[in-house]
Biopython code that builds the backbone (N, CA, C, O; Angstrom):
import numpy as np
from Bio.PDB.StructureBuilder import StructureBuilder

atoms = [
    (1, "MET", "N", (17.014, -7.616, 308.978)),
    (1, "MET", "CA", (16.484, -8.380, 309.844)),
    (1, "MET", "C", (16.492, -9.876, 308.936)),
    (1, "MET", "O", (15.950, -9.818, 307.832)),
    (2, "THR", "N", (16.932, -10.858, 309.256)),
    (2, "THR", "CA", (16.676, -12.077, 308.820)),
    (2, "THR", "C", (15.098, -12.722, 309.383)),
    (2, "THR", "O", (14.613, -12.377, 310.461)),
    (3, "MET", "N", (14.575, -13.494, 308.642)),
    (3, "MET", "CA", (13.481, -14.218, 309.001)),
    (3, "MET", "C", (13.606, -14.891, 310.593)),
    (3, "MET", "O", (12.752, -14.794, 311.474)),
    (4, "LEU", "N", (14.905, -15.585, 310.683)),
    (4, "LEU", "CA", (15.197, -16.334, 311.654)),
    (4, "LEU", "C", (15.375, -15.290, 313.124)),
    (4, "LEU", "O", (15.308, -15.572, 314.320)),
    (5, "ALA", "N", (15.545, -14.413, 312.637)),
    (5, "ALA", "CA", (15.856, -13.472, 313.844)),
    (5, "ALA", "C", (14.278, -12.842, 314.529)),
    (5, "ALA", "O", (14.023, -12.531, 315.692)),
    (6, "GLU", "N", (13.513, -12.816, 313.460)),
    (6, "GLU", "CA", (12.013, -12.553, 314.020)),
    (6, "GLU", "C", (11.207, -13.695, 314.480)),
    (6, "GLU", "O", (9.993, -13.539, 314.604)),
    (7, "LYS", "N", (11.765, -14.842, 314.749)),
    (7, "LYS", "CA", (11.276, -15.888, 315.287)),
    (7, "LYS", "C", (11.615, -16.152, 316.537)),
    (7, "LYS", "O", (12.632, -15.608, 316.968)),
    (8, "LYS", "N", (10.864, -17.022, 317.385)),
    (8, "LYS", "CA", (10.937, -16.978, 318.846)),
    (8, "LYS", "C", (11.463, -18.538, 319.112)),
    (8, "LYS", "O", (10.642, -19.323, 318.636)),
    (9, "CYS", "N", (12.622, -19.232, 319.749)),
    (9, "CYS", "CA", (13.092, -20.236, 320.348)),
    (9, "CYS", "C", (11.837, -20.907, 320.808)),
    (9, "CYS", "O", (11.105, -20.180, 321.479)),
    (10, "VAL", "N", (11.445, -22.066, 320.610)),
    (10, "VAL", "CA", (10.669, -22.910, 321.228)),
    (10, "VAL", "C", (11.475, -24.315, 322.207)),
    (10, "VAL", "O", (12.439, -24.972, 321.816)),
    (11, "PRO", "N", (10.826, -24.467, 323.378)),
    (11, "PRO", "CA", (11.336, -25.289, 324.030)),
    (11, "PRO", "C", (11.525, -26.622, 323.524)),
    (11, "PRO", "O", (10.615, -27.239, 322.969)),
    (12, "CYS", "N", (12.889, -27.167, 323.732)),
    (12, "CYS", "CA", (13.113, -28.516, 323.239)),
    (12, "CYS", "C", (13.417, -29.300, 324.433)),
    (12, "CYS", "O", (14.229, -28.936, 325.283)),
    (13, "GLU", "N", (12.767, -30.354, 324.475)),
    (13, "GLU", "CA", (12.931, -31.236, 325.613)),
    (13, "GLU", "C", (13.290, -32.835, 325.083)),
    (13, "GLU", "O", (13.150, -33.903, 325.679)),
    (14, "GLY", "N", (13.808, -32.540, 323.720)),
    (14, "GLY", "CA", (13.978, -33.980, 323.448)),
    (14, "GLY", "C", (12.877, -34.211, 322.204)),
    (14, "GLY", "O", (12.192, -33.386, 321.600)),
    (15, "GLY", "N", (13.000, -35.855, 322.048)),
    (15, "GLY", "CA", (12.150, -36.644, 321.006)),
    (15, "GLY", "C", (11.939, -36.132, 319.856)),
    (15, "GLY", "O", (10.978, -36.617, 319.259)),
    (16, "VAL", "N", (12.601, -35.180, 319.248)),
    (16, "VAL", "CA", (12.934, -34.910, 317.865)),
    (16, "VAL", "C", (14.302, -35.012, 317.227)),
    (16, "VAL", "O", (15.288, -34.848, 317.945)),
    (17, "PRO", "N", (14.426, -35.237, 316.099)),
    (17, "PRO", "CA", (15.874, -35.687, 315.629)),
    (17, "PRO", "C", (16.500, -34.494, 315.656)),
    (17, "PRO", "O", (15.772, -33.544, 315.944)),
    (18, "PRO", "N", (17.736, -34.241, 315.422)),
    (18, "PRO", "CA", (18.741, -32.981, 315.409)),
    (18, "PRO", "C", (18.596, -32.783, 313.795)),
    (18, "PRO", "O", (18.199, -33.740, 313.129)),
    (19, "LEU", "N", (18.886, -31.664, 313.225)),
    (19, "LEU", "CA", (18.908, -31.250, 312.199)),
    (19, "LEU", "C", (19.834, -32.113, 311.074)),
    (19, "LEU", "O", (20.852, -32.672, 311.485)),
    (20, "THR", "N", (19.523, -32.193, 309.889)),
    (20, "THR", "CA", (20.276, -33.305, 309.086)),
    (20, "THR", "C", (21.402, -32.005, 308.284)),
    (20, "THR", "O", (20.924, -30.871, 308.290)),
    (21, "GLU", "N", (22.451, -32.125, 307.801)),
    (21, "GLU", "CA", (23.354, -31.497, 307.152)),
    (21, "GLU", "C", (22.401, -30.804, 306.033)),
    (21, "GLU", "O", (22.509, -29.581, 305.936)),
    (22, "SER", "N", (21.764, -31.261, 305.443)),
    (22, "SER", "CA", (20.616, -30.748, 304.084)),
    (22, "SER", "C", (19.594, -29.595, 304.804)),
    (22, "SER", "O", (18.932, -28.653, 304.368)),
    (23, "GLU", "N", (19.753, -29.993, 305.706)),
    (23, "GLU", "CA", (18.646, -28.932, 306.711)),
    (23, "GLU", "C", (19.396, -27.694, 307.123)),
    (23, "GLU", "O", (19.071, -26.513, 306.996)),
    (24, "ILE", "N", (20.321, -28.159, 307.570)),
    (24, "ILE", "CA", (21.307, -27.115, 308.159)),
    (24, "ILE", "C", (21.661, -26.011, 307.241)),
    (24, "ILE", "O", (21.666, -24.843, 307.632)),
    (25, "ALA", "N", (21.978, -26.375, 305.946)),
    (25, "ALA", "CA", (22.649, -25.559, 304.910)),
    (25, "ALA", "C", (21.949, -24.390, 304.660)),
    (25, "ALA", "O", (22.557, -23.344, 304.887)),
    (26, "PRO", "N", (20.635, -24.312, 304.180)),
    (26, "PRO", "CA", (19.806, -23.164, 304.628)),
    (26, "PRO", "C", (19.858, -22.068, 305.410)),
    (26, "PRO", "O", (20.067, -20.900, 305.083)),
    (27, "LEU", "N", (19.587, -22.676, 306.781)),
    (27, "LEU", "CA", (19.921, -22.235, 307.572)),
    (27, "LEU", "C", (20.979, -21.323, 307.925)),
    (27, "LEU", "O", (20.825, -20.145, 308.247)),
    (28, "LEU", "N", (22.201, -22.036, 307.831)),
    (28, "LEU", "CA", (23.426, -21.148, 307.968)),
    (28, "LEU", "C", (23.655, -20.036, 306.815)),
    (28, "LEU", "O", (24.204, -18.971, 307.099)),
    (29, "SER", "N", (23.254, -20.297, 305.625)),
    (29, "SER", "CA", (23.159, -19.376, 304.756)),
    (29, "SER", "C", (22.359, -18.333, 305.096)),
    (29, "SER", "O", (22.966, -17.277, 304.916)),
    (30, "GLU", "N", (21.016, -18.138, 305.600)),
    (30, "GLU", "CA", (20.169, -17.389, 306.225)),
    (30, "GLU", "C", (21.099, -16.562, 307.117)),
    (30, "GLU", "O", (20.780, -15.374, 307.173)),
    (31, "LEU", "N", (22.150, -16.908, 307.808)),
    (31, "LEU", "CA", (22.534, -15.896, 308.809)),
    (31, "LEU", "C", (23.535, -15.289, 308.119)),
    (31, "LEU", "O", (24.406, -14.846, 308.867)),
    (32, "SER", "N", (23.739, -15.094, 306.857)),
    (32, "SER", "CA", (24.846, -14.354, 305.744)),
    (32, "SER", "C", (25.977, -14.003, 306.563)),
    (32, "SER", "O", (26.261, -12.806, 306.597)),
    (33, "ASP", "N", (26.708, -14.840, 307.255)),
    (33, "ASP", "CA", (27.673, -14.371, 307.989)),
    (33, "ASP", "C", (28.684, -15.939, 307.827)),
    (33, "ASP", "O", (28.178, -17.009, 308.166)),
    (34, "PRO", "N", (29.780, -15.887, 307.406)),
    (34, "PRO", "CA", (30.542, -16.882, 306.914)),
    (34, "PRO", "C", (31.324, -16.998, 307.984)),
    (34, "PRO", "O", (31.933, -18.068, 307.952)),
    (35, "SER", "N", (31.607, -16.232, 309.085)),
    (35, "SER", "CA", (32.314, -16.568, 310.518)),
    (35, "SER", "C", (31.616, -17.828, 311.299)),
    (35, "SER", "O", (32.213, -18.623, 312.024)),
    (36, "TRP", "N", (30.260, -17.833, 310.998)),
    (36, "TRP", "CA", (29.607, -18.944, 311.664)),
    (36, "TRP", "C", (30.105, -20.233, 311.095)),
    (36, "TRP", "O", (30.251, -20.326, 309.876)),
    (37, "LYS", "N", (30.398, -21.316, 311.954)),
    (37, "LYS", "CA", (31.040, -22.537, 311.414)),
    (37, "LYS", "C", (30.080, -23.489, 312.253)),
    (37, "LYS", "O", (29.517, -23.245, 313.320)),
    (38, "ILE", "N", (30.050, -24.703, 311.434)),
    (38, "ILE", "CA", (29.385, -26.003, 311.872)),
    (38, "ILE", "C", (30.562, -27.071, 312.146)),
    (38, "ILE", "O", (31.458, -27.329, 311.343)),
    (39, "ASP", "N", (30.407, -27.627, 313.379)),
    (39, "ASP", "CA", (31.214, -28.640, 313.672)),
    (39, "ASP", "C", (30.391, -29.497, 313.903)),
    (39, "ASP", "O", (29.562, -29.458, 314.812)),
    (40, "GLY", "N", (30.595, -30.704, 312.785)),
    (40, "GLY", "CA", (30.163, -32.108, 312.850)),
    (40, "GLY", "C", (28.638, -31.985, 312.857)),
    (40, "GLY", "O", (28.111, -32.719, 313.693)),
    (41, "ALA", "N", (27.694, -31.147, 312.041)),
    (41, "ALA", "CA", (26.388, -30.996, 312.334)),
    (41, "ALA", "C", (25.948, -30.939, 313.541)),
    (41, "ALA", "O", (24.742, -31.099, 313.731)),
    (42, "LYS", "N", (26.803, -30.707, 314.590)),
    (42, "LYS", "CA", (26.396, -30.842, 316.308)),
    (42, "LYS", "C", (26.473, -29.550, 316.847)),
    (42, "LYS", "O", (25.866, -29.394, 317.907)),
    (43, "LYS", "N", (27.266, -28.260, 316.225)),
    (43, "LYS", "CA", (27.678, -27.277, 316.875)),
    (43, "LYS", "C", (27.794, -26.252, 315.902)),
    (43, "LYS", "O", (28.276, -26.492, 314.795)),
    (44, "LEU", "N", (27.370, -25.074, 316.244)),
    (44, "LEU", "CA", (27.030, -23.929, 315.577)),
    (44, "LEU", "C", (28.143, -22.925, 316.260)),
    (44, "LEU", "O", (27.932, -22.565, 317.418)),
    (45, "MET", "N", (29.314, -22.466, 315.580)),
    (45, "MET", "CA", (30.316, -21.874, 316.596)),
    (45, "MET", "C", (30.719, -20.450, 315.568)),
    (45, "MET", "O", (30.657, -20.363, 314.341)),
    (46, "LYS", "N", (31.077, -19.575, 316.432)),
    (46, "LYS", "CA", (31.346, -18.128, 316.232)),
    (46, "LYS", "C", (32.501, -17.623, 317.327)),
    (46, "LYS", "O", (32.162, -17.757, 318.502)),
    (47, "GLU", "N", (33.601, -17.154, 317.124)),
    (47, "GLU", "CA", (34.684, -16.427, 317.547)),
    (47, "GLU", "C", (34.554, -14.861, 317.529)),
    (47, "GLU", "O", (34.385, -14.369, 316.413)),
    (48, "TRP", "N", (34.621, -13.798, 318.866)),
    (48, "TRP", "CA", (34.975, -12.506, 318.054)),
    (48, "TRP", "C", (36.125, -12.012, 319.128)),
    (48, "TRP", "O", (36.200, -12.231, 320.337)),
    (49, "LYS", "N", (36.903, -11.344, 318.346)),
    (49, "LYS", "CA", (38.103, -10.779, 318.998)),
    (49, "LYS", "C", (37.934, -9.494, 319.462)),
    (49, "LYS", "O", (38.292, -8.637, 318.653)),
    (50, "PHE", "N", (37.405, -8.998, 320.743)),
    (50, "PHE", "CA", (37.429, -7.566, 321.072)),
    (50, "PHE", "C", (38.748, -6.701, 321.648)),
    (50, "PHE", "O", (39.739, -7.381, 321.912)),
    (51, "GLU", "N", (38.819, -5.534, 321.820)),
    (51, "GLU", "CA", (39.605, -4.714, 322.305)),
    (51, "GLU", "C", (40.490, -5.097, 323.320)),
    (51, "GLU", "O", (41.708, -5.270, 323.270)),
    (52, "ASP", "N", (39.550, -5.226, 324.426)),
    (52, "ASP", "CA", (39.664, -5.690, 325.976)),
    (52, "ASP", "C", (38.636, -6.278, 326.542)),
    (52, "ASP", "O", (37.452, -6.264, 326.203)),
    (53, "PHE", "N", (39.174, -6.815, 327.458)),
    (53, "PHE", "CA", (37.725, -7.711, 328.594)),
    (53, "PHE", "C", (36.755, -7.055, 328.762)),
    (53, "PHE", "O", (35.677, -7.583, 328.492)),
    (54, "LYS", "N", (36.775, -5.790, 329.224)),
    (54, "LYS", "CA", (35.686, -5.430, 329.429)),
    (54, "LYS", "C", (34.711, -5.347, 328.159)),
    (54, "LYS", "O", (33.509, -5.477, 328.390)),
    (55, "GLN", "N", (35.101, -5.154, 326.926)),
    (55, "GLN", "CA", (34.197, -4.999, 325.869)),
    (55, "GLN", "C", (33.613, -6.773, 325.322)),
    (55, "GLN", "O", (32.669, -7.114, 324.611)),
    (56, "SER", "N", (34.638, -7.545, 326.015)),
    (56, "SER", "CA", (34.310, -8.854, 325.783)),
    (56, "SER", "C", (33.416, -9.187, 326.569)),
    (56, "SER", "O", (32.556, -9.987, 326.201)),
    (57, "MET", "N", (33.413, -8.634, 327.876)),
    (57, "MET", "CA", (32.075, -8.874, 329.084)),
    (57, "MET", "C", (31.003, -8.108, 328.698)),
    (57, "MET", "O", (29.926, -8.499, 329.149)),
    (58, "HIS", "N", (30.971, -7.010, 327.908)),
    (58, "HIS", "CA", (29.866, -6.131, 327.514)),
    (58, "HIS", "C", (29.014, -6.929, 326.698)),
    (58, "HIS", "O", (27.787, -6.964, 326.792)),
    (59, "PHE", "N", (29.769, -7.615, 325.837)),
    (59, "PHE", "CA", (29.274, -8.427, 324.683)),
    (59, "PHE", "C", (28.430, -9.892, 325.259)),
    (59, "PHE", "O", (27.366, -10.388, 324.891)),
    (60, "VAL", "N", (29.308, -10.265, 326.196)),
    (60, "VAL", "CA", (28.794, -11.808, 326.755)),
    (60, "VAL", "C", (27.498, -11.336, 327.780)),
    (60, "VAL", "O", (26.669, -12.219, 328.004)),
    (61, "ASN", "N", (27.296, -10.106, 328.362)),
    (61, "ASN", "CA", (26.364, -10.089, 328.830)),
    (61, "ASN", "C", (24.880, -9.481, 328.162)),
    (61, "ASN", "O", (23.803, -9.377, 328.749)),
    (62, "ALA", "N", (25.136, -9.195, 327.036)),
    (62, "ALA", "CA", (23.989, -8.606, 325.842)),
    (62, "ALA", "C", (23.611, -9.985, 325.254)),
    (62, "ALA", "O", (22.442, -10.234, 324.960)),
    (63, "VAL", "N", (24.743, -10.997, 325.064)),
    (63, "VAL", "CA", (24.328, -12.510, 324.725)),
    (63, "VAL", "C", (23.422, -13.188, 325.685)),
    (63, "VAL", "O", (22.425, -13.862, 325.423)),
    (64, "ALA", "N", (23.909, -12.912, 326.787)),
    (64, "ALA", "CA", (23.158, -13.450, 328.068)),
    (64, "ALA", "C", (21.668, -13.133, 328.106)),
    (64, "ALA", "O", (20.881, -14.063, 328.286)),
    (65, "LYS", "N", (21.179, -11.766, 327.936)),
    (65, "LYS", "CA", (20.430, -11.390, 327.997)),
    (65, "LYS", "C", (19.328, -11.985, 327.052)),
    (65, "LYS", "O", (18.221, -12.342, 327.454)),
    (66, "ILE", "N", (19.764, -12.053, 325.725)),
    (66, "ILE", "CA", (19.012, -12.648, 324.436)),
    (66, "ILE", "C", (18.795, -13.976, 324.926)),
    (66, "ILE", "O", (17.731, -14.550, 324.695)),
    (67, "ALA", "N", (19.776, -14.548, 325.628)),
    (67, "ALA", "CA", (19.578, -15.882, 325.605)),
    (67, "ALA", "C", (18.663, -16.485, 326.712)),
    (67, "ALA", "O", (18.297, -17.659, 326.678)),
    (68, "GLU", "N", (18.322, -15.631, 327.674)),
    (68, "GLU", "CA", (17.649, -15.856, 328.787)),
    (68, "GLU", "C", (15.798, -15.467, 328.183)),
    (68, "GLU", "O", (14.796, -16.089, 328.537)),
    (69, "GLU", "N", (15.840, -14.484, 327.383)),
    (69, "GLU", "CA", (14.680, -14.127, 326.907)),
    (69, "GLU", "C", (14.175, -15.097, 325.843)),
    (69, "GLU", "O", (12.987, -15.206, 325.540)),
    (70, "GLU", "N", (15.249, -15.846, 325.261)),
    (70, "GLU", "CA", (14.746, -17.071, 324.008)),
    (70, "GLU", "C", (14.719, -18.396, 325.195)),
    (70, "GLU", "O", (13.849, -19.209, 324.883)),
    (71, "GLY", "N", (15.220, -18.651, 326.039)),
    (71, "GLY", "CA", (15.120, -19.667, 326.837)),
    (71, "GLY", "C", (16.024, -20.627, 326.135)),
    (71, "GLY", "O", (15.700, -21.814, 326.143)),
    (72, "HIS", "N", (16.982, -20.303, 325.606)),
    (72, "HIS", "CA", (17.995, -21.136, 324.890)),
    (72, "HIS", "C", (19.376, -20.699, 324.849)),
    (72, "HIS", "O", (19.543, -19.659, 324.213)),
    (73, "HIS", "N", (20.497, -21.268, 325.406)),
    (73, "HIS", "CA", (21.563, -20.908, 326.207)),
    (73, "HIS", "C", (22.740, -21.474, 325.461)),
    (73, "HIS", "O", (22.896, -22.685, 325.307)),
    (74, "PRO", "N", (23.816, -20.274, 324.862)),
    (74, "PRO", "CA", (24.842, -20.948, 324.188)),
    (74, "PRO", "C", (26.037, -21.444, 325.328)),
    (74, "PRO", "O", (25.665, -21.245, 326.485)),
    (75, "ASP", "N", (27.209, -21.966, 325.218)),
    (75, "ASP", "CA", (28.170, -22.486, 325.476)),
    (75, "ASP", "C", (29.209, -21.222, 325.453)),
    (75, "ASP", "O", (29.455, -20.922, 324.285)),
    (76, "ILE", "N", (29.833, -20.460, 326.320)),
    (76, "ILE", "CA", (30.378, -19.332, 326.341)),
    (76, "ILE", "C", (31.731, -19.568, 326.697)),
    (76, "ILE", "O", (31.861, -20.212, 327.738)),
    (77, "TRP", "N", (32.713, -19.246, 326.156)),
    (77, "TRP", "CA", (34.316, -19.059, 326.690)),
    (77, "TRP", "C", (34.722, -17.899, 326.283)),
    (77, "TRP", "O", (34.581, -17.484, 325.133)),
    (78, "ILE", "N", (35.274, -17.276, 327.241)),
    (78, "ILE", "CA", (36.078, -15.915, 327.409)),
    (78, "ILE", "C", (37.454, -16.246, 327.669)),
    (78, "ILE", "O", (37.851, -16.949, 328.598)),
    (79, "SER", "N", (38.263, -15.602, 326.644)),
    (79, "SER", "CA", (39.801, -15.487, 327.001)),
    (79, "SER", "C", (40.098, -14.186, 326.868)),
    (79, "SER", "O", (40.419, -13.884, 325.719)),
    (80, "TYR", "N", (40.103, -13.102, 327.838)),
    (80, "TYR", "CA", (40.603, -12.079, 327.855)),
    (80, "TYR", "C", (39.822, -11.108, 326.945)),
    (80, "TYR", "O", (38.887, -10.437, 327.382)),
    (81, "ASN", "N", (40.200, -11.062, 325.786)),
    (81, "ASN", "CA", (39.743, -10.055, 324.739)),
    (81, "ASN", "C", (38.757, -11.152, 323.523)),
    (81, "ASN", "O", (37.881, -10.660, 322.811)),
    (82, "ILE", "N", (39.134, -12.741, 323.485)),
    (82, "ILE", "CA", (38.222, -13.598, 322.686)),
    (82, "ILE", "C", (37.284, -14.128, 323.338)),
    (82, "ILE", "O", (37.551, -14.633, 324.428)),
    (83, "VAL", "N", (35.898, -14.147, 322.817)),
    (83, "VAL", "CA", (34.709, -14.807, 323.097)),
    (83, "VAL", "C", (34.361, -15.843, 321.905)),
    (83, "VAL", "O", (34.290, -15.403, 320.758)),
    (84, "ARG", "N", (34.172, -17.033, 322.132)),
    (84, "ARG", "CA", (33.842, -17.985, 321.706)),
    (84, "ARG", "C", (32.132, -18.489, 322.041)),
    (84, "ARG", "O", (31.660, -18.601, 323.173)),
    (85, "LEU", "N", (31.511, -18.703, 320.950)),
    (85, "LEU", "CA", (29.991, -19.294, 321.638)),
    (85, "LEU", "C", (29.766, -20.488, 320.791)),
    (85, "LEU", "O", (30.051, -20.519, 319.593)),
    (86, "GLU", "N", (29.285, -21.395, 321.404)),
    (86, "GLU", "CA", (28.909, -22.753, 320.554)),
    (86, "GLU", "C", (27.476, -22.958, 320.768)),
    (86, "GLU", "O", (27.148, -23.131, 321.943)),
    (87, "LEU", "N", (26.578, -22.976, 319.907)),
    (87, "LEU", "CA", (25.354, -23.111, 319.937)),
    (87, "LEU", "C", (24.899, -24.728, 319.496)),
    (87, "LEU", "O", (25.270, -25.212, 318.427)),
    (88, "SER", "N", (24.094, -25.436, 320.422)),
    (88, "SER", "CA", (23.476, -26.655, 320.111)),
    (88, "SER", "C", (22.468, -27.156, 321.187)),
    (88, "SER", "O", (22.587, -27.044, 322.408)),
    (89, "THR", "N", (21.582, -27.656, 320.579)),
    (89, "THR", "CA", (20.430, -27.962, 321.183)),
    (89, "THR", "C", (21.069, -29.619, 322.179)),
    (89, "THR", "O", (21.121, -30.762, 321.724)),
    (90, "HIS", "N", (21.360, -29.268, 323.218)),
    (90, "HIS", "CA", (21.724, -30.273, 324.350)),
    (90, "HIS", "C", (20.680, -31.721, 324.259)),
    (90, "HIS", "O", (20.982, -32.897, 324.053)),
    (91, "ALA", "N", (19.579, -31.177, 324.464)),
    (91, "ALA", "CA", (18.114, -32.145, 324.433)),
    (91, "ALA", "C", (18.289, -33.432, 323.295)),
    (91, "ALA", "O", (17.877, -34.574, 323.495)),
    (92, "ILE", "N", (18.966, -32.987, 322.117)),
    (92, "ILE", "CA", (18.674, -33.501, 321.202)),
    (92, "ILE", "C", (20.123, -34.101, 320.604)),
    (92, "ILE", "O", (20.143, -35.024, 319.789)),
    (93, "GLY", "N", (21.123, -33.563, 321.031)),
    (93, "GLY", "CA", (22.408, -34.038, 320.856)),
    (93, "GLY", "C", (22.668, -33.417, 319.584)),
    (93, "GLY", "O", (23.304, -34.128, 318.805)),
    (94, "GLY", "N", (22.298, -32.130, 319.120)),
    (94, "GLY", "CA", (22.837, -31.619, 317.741)),
    (94, "GLY", "C", (22.173, -30.231, 317.569)),
    (94, "GLY", "O", (22.201, -29.349, 318.427)),
    (95, "LEU", "N", (21.600, -30.144, 316.418)),
    (95, "LEU", "CA", (21.303, -28.710, 315.958)),
    (95, "LEU", "C", (20.147, -28.751, 315.710)),
    (95, "LEU", "O", (19.783, -29.673, 314.979)),
    (96, "SER", "N", (19.041, -27.700, 316.253)),
    (96, "SER", "CA", (17.737, -27.122, 315.790)),
    (96, "SER", "C", (17.731, -26.115, 315.547)),
    (96, "SER", "O", (18.686, -25.354, 315.701)),
    (97, "GLU", "N", (16.302, -25.733, 314.952)),
    (97, "GLU", "CA", (16.352, -24.112, 314.502)),
    (97, "GLU", "C", (16.496, -23.125, 315.786)),
    (97, "GLU", "O", (16.694, -21.929, 315.574)),
    (98, "ASN", "N", (16.426, -23.479, 316.749)),
    (98, "ASN", "CA", (16.677, -22.883, 317.601)),
    (98, "ASN", "C", (17.871, -21.986, 317.915)),
    (98, "ASN", "O", (17.929, -20.928, 318.542)),
    (99, "ASP", "N", (18.952, -22.825, 317.204)),
    (99, "ASP", "CA", (20.378, -22.542, 317.410)),
    (99, "ASP", "C", (20.669, -21.319, 316.545)),
    (99, "ASP", "O", (21.356, -20.364, 316.909)),
    (100, "PHE", "N", (19.981, -21.472, 315.184)),
    (100, "PHE", "CA", (19.974, -20.518, 314.129)),
    (100, "PHE", "C", (19.152, -19.296, 314.637)),
    (100, "PHE", "O", (19.569, -18.215, 314.221)),
    (101, "ILE", "N", (18.180, -19.261, 315.370)),
    (101, "ILE", "CA", (17.429, -18.024, 315.759)),
    (101, "ILE", "C", (18.185, -17.406, 316.529)),
    (101, "ILE", "O", (18.264, -16.207, 316.261)),
    (102, "LEU", "N", (19.042, -17.901, 317.769)),
    (102, "LEU", "CA", (19.707, -17.325, 318.640)),
    (102, "LEU", "C", (20.861, -16.679, 317.995)),
    (102, "LEU", "O", (21.248, -15.606, 318.457)),
    (103, "ALA", "N", (21.661, -17.385, 316.634)),
    (103, "ALA", "CA", (22.706, -16.743, 316.088)),
    (103, "ALA", "C", (22.410, -15.634, 315.507)),
    (103, "ALA", "O", (23.169, -14.669, 315.407)),
    (104, "ALA", "N", (21.160, -15.718, 315.045)),
    (104, "ALA", "CA", (20.444, -14.375, 314.207)),
    (104, "ALA", "C", (20.306, -13.296, 315.118)),
    (104, "ALA", "O", (20.612, -12.131, 314.862)),
    (105, "LYS", "N", (19.782, -13.763, 316.315)),
    (105, "LYS", "CA", (19.494, -12.666, 317.555)),
    (105, "LYS", "C", (21.082, -11.983, 317.794)),
    (105, "LYS", "O", (21.210, -10.763, 317.691)),
    (106, "ILE", "N", (21.968, -12.635, 318.036)),
    (106, "ILE", "CA", (22.894, -12.384, 318.563)),
    (106, "ILE", "C", (23.618, -11.192, 317.555)),
    (106, "ILE", "O", (24.065, -10.109, 317.932)),
    (107, "LYS", "N", (23.596, -11.667, 316.336)),
    (107, "LYS", "CA", (24.295, -11.191, 315.074)),
    (107, "LYS", "C", (23.808, -9.453, 315.228)),
    (107, "LYS", "O", (24.468, -8.540, 314.732)),
    (108, "GLY", "N", (22.748, -9.288, 315.883)),
    (108, "GLY", "CA", (22.100, -7.975, 316.021)),
    (108, "GLY", "C", (22.797, -7.137, 316.986)),
    (108, "GLY", "O", (22.658, -5.914, 316.964)),
    (109, "ILE", "N", (23.586, -7.766, 317.886)),
    (109, "ILE", "CA", (24.216, -6.825, 318.968)),
    (109, "ILE", "C", (25.580, -6.800, 318.814)),
    (109, "ILE", "O", (26.188, -6.082, 319.608)),
    (110, "ASN", "N", (26.360, -7.543, 317.803)),
    (110, "ASN", "CA", (27.855, -7.220, 317.871)),
    (110, "ASN", "C", (28.160, -5.962, 317.785)),
    (110, "ASN", "O", (27.544, -5.186, 317.053)),
    (111, "PRO", "N", (29.157, -5.622, 318.535)),
    (111, "PRO", "CA", (29.518, -4.361, 319.288)),
    (111, "PRO", "C", (30.825, -4.029, 318.574)),
    (111, "PRO", "O", (31.788, -3.562, 319.181)),
    (112, "GLY", "N", (30.828, -4.360, 316.876)),
    (112, "GLY", "CA", (31.984, -4.178, 316.666)),
    (112, "GLY", "C", (33.329, -4.697, 316.649)),
    (112, "GLY", "O", (34.383, -4.097, 316.440)),
    (113, "ALA", "N", (33.092, -6.053, 316.933)),
    (113, "ALA", "CA", (34.234, -6.863, 317.322)),
    (113, "ALA", "C", (34.791, -7.539, 315.947)),
    (113, "ALA", "O", (34.087, -7.358, 314.954)),
    (114, "SER", "N", (35.825, -8.199, 315.810)),
    (114, "SER", "CA", (36.412, -8.269, 314.579)),
    (114, "SER", "C", (36.115, -10.142, 314.626)),
    (114, "SER", "O", (36.732, -10.792, 315.469)),
    (115, "PRO", "N", (35.288, -10.748, 313.801)),
    (115, "PRO", "CA", (35.104, -12.002, 313.912)),
    (115, "PRO", "C", (36.160, -12.607, 313.448)),
    (115, "PRO", "O", (36.917, -12.099, 312.621)),
    (116, "ARG", "N", (36.335, -14.083, 314.095)),
    (116, "ARG", "CA", (37.570, -15.019, 314.223)),
    (116, "ARG", "C", (37.196, -16.325, 313.599)),
    (116, "ARG", "O", (35.985, -16.512, 313.719)),
    (117, "THR", "N", (37.770, -17.231, 313.015)),
    (117, "THR", "CA", (37.703, -18.449, 312.651)),
    (117, "THR", "C", (37.376, -19.053, 314.006)),
    (117, "THR", "O", (37.974, -18.546, 314.954)),
    (118, "PRO", "N", (36.571, -20.005, 314.255)),
    (118, "PRO", "CA", (36.893, -21.020, 315.443)),
    (118, "PRO", "C", (38.186, -22.198, 315.584)),
    (118, "PRO", "O", (38.428, -23.148, 314.839)),
    (119, "ALA", "N", (38.776, -21.825, 316.613)),
    (119, "ALA", "CA", (39.826, -23.036, 316.415)),
    (119, "ALA", "C", (39.433, -24.307, 316.153)),
    (119, "ALA", "O", (40.273, -25.196, 316.009)),
]
sb = StructureBuilder()
sb.init_structure("model")
sb.init_model(0)
sb.init_chain("A")
sb.init_seg("    ")
for serial, (resi, resn, name, xyz) in enumerate(atoms, 1):
    if name == "N":
        sb.init_residue(resn, " ", resi, " ")
    sb.init_atom(name, np.array(xyz, "f"), 0.0, 1.0, " ", f" {name:<3s}", serial, name[0])
structure = sb.get_structure()
């Protein structure tokens, strides 16, 4: 388990700047998963490919449970057996440590899907 996965998301109502690229790099490295991608220093993204819709929904429900516990919610796209997550702290218009904490916790629930590079 990474140090990020042991942390708890903290509420963010804005008023703080989003992470810079130099602040993002070590957090991304700590995820130890090259299939997580950064989009313009504003989003942390990853896709998974499952065998079927049922497995996709099982995964999404597990993500939703963690997101509710953390009070930090990803944008989720589902296309039958493909699930795409985008993490961003909307209140600040970019990335915060919360996004990486949630990604680390999500990493612990991956039920054997194949990671995909986000389109």
